[in-house]
C-alpha positions as CSV (number, residue, x, y, z in Angstrom):
1,M,8.6,-1.8,-31.2
2,T,5.7,-4.1,-30.6
3,T,2.7,-2.5,-28.8
4,S,1.6,-4.3,-25.6
5,K,-2.1,-4.3,-24.9
6,F,-3.6,-5.9,-21.7
7,F,-5.9,-5.1,-18.8
8,F,-5.9,-5.8,-15.1
9,I,-8.4,-5.5,-12.3
10,Q,-7.8,-3.3,-9.3
11,M,-9.5,-4.1,-6.0
12,A,-9.3,-2.2,-2.8
13,D,-10.4,-2.7,0.8
14,P,-12.2,-6.1,1.0
15,Q,-11.5,-5.5,4.7
16,F,-12.9,-8.6,6.2
17,G,-14.3,-7.6,9.7
18,L,-15.2,-3.9,8.9
19,F,-18.9,-4.5,8.8
20,S,-18.7,-5.9,12.3
21,H,-16.4,-3.2,13.5
22,L,-18.7,-0.3,12.3
23,S,-22.0,-1.9,13.2
24,G,-23.9,-1.3,16.4
25,K,-22.6,2.3,16.8
26,N,-24.7,4.8,18.7
27,E,-25.6,8.3,17.4
28,L,-22.6,9.9,19.0
29,D,-20.2,7.4,17.5
30,I,-21.8,7.9,14.1
31,K,-21.4,11.7,14.4
32,N,-17.8,11.4,15.4
33,L,-17.1,9.2,12.4
34,Q,-18.7,11.8,10.1
35,K,-16.1,14.3,11.3
36,R,-13.5,11.9,9.7
37,D,-15.5,11.7,6.5
38,I,-16.8,8.2,7.4
39,F,-20.5,8.1,6.8
40,I,-22.4,5.0,8.0
41,K,-26.0,4.1,8.9
42,K,-27.1,2.9,12.3
43,T,-27.4,-0.9,12.3
44,P,-27.7,-3.7,14.7
45,K,-24.4,-5.4,15.8
46,I,-23.0,-7.7,13.1
47,Y,-20.9,-10.6,14.3
48,D,-20.1,-12.5,11.1
49,L,-18.2,-12.0,7.8
50,N,-21.2,-12.7,5.5
51,N,-21.3,-9.2,4.0
52,E,-17.6,-9.2,3.1
53,I,-17.8,-12.8,1.7
54,Q,-20.7,-12.0,-0.6
55,L,-19.2,-8.8,-1.9
56,L,-15.8,-10.5,-2.6
57,R,-17.5,-13.4,-4.3
58,S,-19.3,-11.0,-6.6
59,S,-16.0,-9.3,-7.4
60,I,-14.3,-12.6,-8.1
61,K,-17.2,-13.7,-10.3
62,I,-16.8,-10.6,-12.5
63,T,-13.0,-10.9,-12.5
64,N,-13.0,-14.5,-13.6
65,S,-15.4,-13.8,-16.4
66,L,-13.3,-10.9,-17.6
67,N,-10.0,-12.9,-17.4
68,P,-7.5,-10.0,-16.7
69,K,-3.7,-10.2,-17.0
70,F,-3.6,-9.9,-13.2
71,V,-5.4,-8.6,-10.1
72,V,-4.0,-6.1,-7.6
73,I,-5.6,-5.6,-4.2
74,C,-4.7,-2.2,-2.9
75,G,-4.7,-2.9,0.8
76,D,-6.9,-3.6,3.8
77,M,-7.6,-7.2,2.9
78,I,-8.6,-7.7,6.5
79,N,-9.6,-5.3,9.4
80,N,-7.4,-6.8,12.1
81,L,-3.9,-8.3,11.6
82,D,-4.3,-10.4,14.8
83,N,-7.7,-12.0,13.8
84,E,-7.2,-15.5,12.5
85,D,-10.8,-15.9,11.3
86,Q,-10.6,-12.8,9.1
87,I,-7.3,-14.0,7.7
88,S,-8.3,-17.6,7.0
89,T,-11.7,-16.6,5.6
90,F,-10.2,-14.0,3.3
91,S,-7.5,-16.4,2.1
92,K,-10.1,-19.1,1.4
93,E,-12.3,-16.7,-0.6
94,I,-9.6,-15.0,-2.6
95,S,-8.3,-18.4,-3.7
96,K,-11.4,-18.7,-5.9
97,I,-9.8,-16.3,-8.4
98,N,-8.8,-18.5,-11.4
99,N,-5.4,-20.1,-10.8
100,H,-3.8,-18.6,-13.9
101,I,-4.6,-15.0,-12.8
102,K,-1.8,-13.7,-10.6
103,V,-2.9,-11.8,-7.5
104,Y,-0.6,-9.0,-6.2
105,Y,-1.1,-7.7,-2.6
106,V,-0.5,-4.1,-1.4
107,P,-0.3,-3.6,2.3
108,G,-3.0,-1.4,3.9
109,N,-2.8,0.1,7.3
110,H,-5.1,-2.5,8.7
111,D,-2.9,-5.3,7.3
112,I,0.4,-3.9,8.4
113,A,-0.2,-2.3,11.8
114,Y,-1.9,-3.8,14.8
115,D,-3.3,-0.3,15.8
116,Y,-4.1,0.6,12.1
117,K,-1.6,3.4,12.3
118,Q,2.0,2.6,13.4
119,P,3.7,-0.5,11.8
120,T,6.3,-2.2,13.9
121,L,9.0,-4.6,12.8
122,E,6.8,-7.4,14.4
123,S,3.7,-6.4,12.5
124,I,5.5,-6.1,9.2
125,K,7.0,-9.6,9.7
126,E,3.5,-10.9,10.4
127,Y,2.2,-9.2,7.2
128,K,5.0,-10.8,5.2
129,N,4.2,-14.2,6.6
130,I,0.6,-13.9,5.4
131,F,0.8,-11.9,2.2
132,G,4.4,-11.7,1.1
133,K,6.7,-8.7,0.5
134,D,5.3,-5.3,1.6
135,Y,7.1,-3.4,-1.2
136,Y,8.3,-4.8,-4.5
137,S,8.0,-4.4,-8.3
138,F,7.1,-6.3,-11.5
139,V,7.1,-5.5,-15.2
140,K,4.3,-6.1,-17.7
141,G,4.7,-4.8,-21.3
142,R,6.4,-1.4,-21.1
143,I,5.1,-0.6,-17.6
144,R,7.1,-1.0,-14.4
145,F,4.6,-1.5,-11.5
146,I,5.9,-0.4,-8.1
147,I,4.0,-1.6,-5.0
148,I,4.7,0.4,-1.9
149,N,3.9,0.2,1.8
150,S,2.3,3.6,2.1
151,T,1.5,3.2,5.8
152,I,5.2,3.7,6.5
153,F,4.9,7.1,4.9
154,K,2.0,8.0,7.2
155,S,3.5,7.0,10.6
156,V,7.3,7.1,10.7
157,N,8.0,8.0,14.3
158,T,9.7,4.6,15.1
159,L,10.5,3.3,11.6
160,R,12.0,6.3,9.7
161,S,15.0,4.2,8.6
162,Y,12.5,1.7,7.0
163,A,10.8,4.6,5.2
164,L,14.1,5.8,3.9
165,E,15.0,2.3,2.7
166,Q,11.7,2.2,0.8
167,L,12.4,5.6,-0.8
168,S,15.7,4.3,-2.0
169,F,13.9,1.3,-3.5
170,I,11.5,3.6,-5.3
171,E,14.3,5.7,-6.7
172,K,16.2,2.6,-7.9
173,E,13.1,1.2,-9.6
174,S,12.4,4.6,-11.2
175,N,15.9,4.7,-12.6
176,L,15.4,1.2,-14.0
177,A,12.2,2.3,-15.7
178,K,14.1,5.2,-17.4
179,K,16.9,2.9,-18.4
180,Y,14.6,0.4,-20.1
181,N,12.3,3.0,-21.6
182,Q,9.4,2.0,-19.4
183,K,6.6,4.0,-17.8
184,I,5.7,3.7,-14.1
185,I,2.5,2.9,-12.2
186,I,2.5,3.0,-8.4
187,F,0.2,0.8,-6.4
188,S,-0.4,2.0,-2.8
189,H,-3.0,1.9,-0.2
190,H,-3.0,5.6,0.6
191,P,-3.1,7.8,-2.5
192,L,-0.3,10.2,-3.1
193,F,-2.8,13.0,-2.8
194,I,-6.5,13.5,-2.9
195,N,-7.1,17.0,-4.4
196,N,-3.7,18.5,-5.1
197,I,0.0,17.8,-4.9
198,N,0.6,20.4,-2.2
199,E,-2.3,19.5,0.2
200,E,-1.4,19.3,3.8
201,D,-1.1,16.1,5.8
202,N,-4.4,14.5,6.4
203,E,-5.9,11.1,7.3
204,W,-6.2,9.8,3.8
205,S,-3.2,10.6,1.7
206,I,0.6,10.0,2.0
207,N,2.3,12.6,4.1
208,K,3.5,15.7,2.2
209,D,7.2,15.4,2.8
210,F,7.3,11.8,1.6
211,R,4.8,12.5,-1.2
212,K,7.2,15.1,-2.6
213,K,10.2,12.8,-2.4
214,I,8.4,10.0,-4.2
215,L,7.2,12.3,-7.0
216,E,10.7,13.9,-7.3
217,S,12.2,10.5,-8.1
218,T,9.5,9.2,-10.4
219,M,7.7,11.9,-12.3
220,S,10.7,12.8,-14.5
221,N,11.2,9.1,-15.2
222,G,7.7,8.4,-16.5
223,L,5.2,8.1,-13.7
224,L,1.8,7.7,-15.3
225,A,-0.5,7.0,-12.4
226,N,-1.0,6.0,-8.8
227,F,-3.8,3.5,-8.1
228,A,-4.9,3.4,-4.4
229,G,-7.7,2.7,-2.0
230,H,-8.1,3.5,1.7
231,M,-10.8,6.1,1.3
232,H,-13.7,3.6,0.6
233,R,-15.0,5.8,-2.2
234,N,-13.9,6.8,-5.7
235,N,-11.7,9.9,-6.2
236,I,-9.6,11.1,-9.1
237,A,-7.1,13.9,-9.1
238,F,-4.4,15.2,-11.6
239,F,-1.1,16.9,-11.6
240,K,0.2,17.7,-15.1
241,D,0.1,14.3,-16.8
242,L,-0.1,12.3,-13.6
243,E,-3.4,10.7,-12.6
244,I,-4.2,9.7,-9.0
245,I,-7.0,7.1,-9.0
246,T,-8.5,6.1,-5.7
247,T,-10.9,3.2,-6.1
248,G,-14.0,2.4,-4.1
249,P,-14.0,-0.7,-1.9
250,V,-14.9,-4.3,-2.6
251,G,-16.2,-4.2,1.0
252,L,-18.1,-1.5,2.9
253,Y,-18.6,1.8,0.9
254,H,-18.7,4.7,3.4
255,G,-18.5,7.6,1.1
256,P,-20.2,10.9,1.9
257,Y,-23.8,10.4,2.9
258,G,-23.9,6.8,1.6
259,K,-23.5,7.8,-2.1
260,G,-21.7,5.3,-4.3
261,V,-21.5,1.6,-4.6
262,S,-18.8,-1.0,-3.8
263,G,-16.9,-2.2,-6.9
264,I,-13.7,-3.0,-8.7
265,R,-11.8,-1.1,-11.4
266,K,-10.8,-2.4,-14.9
267,V,-7.6,-0.8,-16.1
268,D,-6.7,-1.1,-19.8
269,I,-3.1,-0.7,-20.8
270,N,-2.3,0.2,-24.5
271,D,1.5,0.4,-24.7
272,T,2.1,3.3,-22.4
273,T,-1.3,4.8,-22.1
274,I,-4.1,3.9,-19.7
275,S,-7.8,4.1,-19.4
276,H,-10.1,2.7,-16.7
277,S,-13.6,2.2,-15.6
278,Y,-15.3,1.4,-12.3
279,I,-17.5,-1.7,-12.2
280,E,-20.2,-1.7,-9.5
281,I,-20.9,-4.9,-7.7
């Protein structure tokens, strides 16, 4: 069997509009954000998208010079689904990726829900109109890549049937991977877990009950890794042979106490093995 070697670029959280959203906060606001593991500095109010534009342009310049097989953006392309300026500016800037490099979008909570938490049928339709399908798959080499709408697995009070439909899709794709002797990589916005497979529900990872269902249908069929974003910092966790890679943002880095730098991740695929490195921008 011929060995397939290629690499792709993972981006996460360009989040056009976040600098403005988190700027101009007072000391109490900043302390309350720290309780949620969001660490920012006090700044004057920002009203434009210049910071996001410059960071994305730097990311695209590196990406175009590397010439990957494809680019995947793991959610939060924008901060507000109902903000036309954020959408149009992001779309204009991302189009500067070389035309022959395919870009795959993963829905983030800010892209798929008006309140950042609870998607509705209306908000999902709006996302699809802008970015395309909210969950789907594609195959490169011997890897089946499954893109999921992880926000559905965080907030399912009104859309549980939609969550169950997506679980059925994941199981179907997993069975196809086994049938065709492929390995699986899942792209999501929220990581499956942050520290360990049994961690309790939290703000950052997929809820425990859905996490277990996803892993039950994929691990025995060759799940290699889950690449995600959402946390605006880098984090890597393991369970047996499974690696969970949370990648820092293209946009605003708000890791603990300001440590870390915005960036993108280069992921090398050698047949059915992976290696990766974070490229600071």
